[in-house]
N, C-alpha and C positions, 0 to 999 in steps of 0.2 A: 500601417497594418502590422509591420514587424514588431513595433513597440507594444501593440496590444497582445500579440502572441507571447512576448517575453513576460509581460505583466501577468497574463493568464497562467503561464507556467509557474511563475514565482508564487502566485496565490495558491495554486493547487498544491505545490510542494509545502508551503507554509501550513495550510490546513491539514494536509496529510500528516505532517510531523507533529502537529498539535494534538491530533486525535489518535496517534499511533500508540500501541502498547501490545505486547505479545500475549500476556496472560500466562496461566500456569497449566491449564489442561490442553490436550491436543486439539480439542474443538475450538477453544478460544484462540489458540495459536493459528489454526488453519483459517479461521474467519478474519482475524486481523491481518495475517499474511496475505490472504486473498484480496482484501480490500486495498491494502497498500500496493500490492502488485498490480491490481487493476488500475489504480490511479496513476502509478508510474508508467504502466504500459500505455494508457490513454494519452498521457503527455508525450511519450516517445512516438506513439503512432500518429498523433496530431502533427508533430513536427515532420513526419515522413509522409503524411497524407492519408492515413488510415487509423483513426483513433479507436474505432470499434474492434478491429483486429488486434491492435496493441493491447487494449483492455482485456480481451479474452485470453491472450497469451500471457500477459503479465499476471492476471488474476489466477490462472491455473498454476503458474510457476510459484507465485506467492503462497497460495494455499498448500501446495505440495511441500514447499520449504517449511512453512509453519507447522504442518502436521508431522513432518519427518524429523524436526529438530527437538531437542530437549530444552527445558527452561534453563539448564546449566550451559547450553551451547550459546544461545542468544537470549538475553533477558532485558527487556525494556521496562520492566516493572508491571504494576497492576494495570488492567484495562481501565479506560476512563469511566466506565459504568460501575467500577468497584471502588472508586476513590471515596474517601470519607469527607 
């Protein structure tokens, strides 16, 4: 059971890293920050027994961070939907 949990966490982290990008507008940054925060929060919450609560808290924190930062503060490049 523990091995499945570790594999699930590793898979979620790998998918999140592959899909992550901040974007250049505040909206794009808030969306990607919220999605990454929700994913990370769900993983953390799952390890502690409450993935839904973790996803809500992580999503809110990620969205706020994305909206309040400038592309010069944190820049992961173009969002995946803008790749050529």
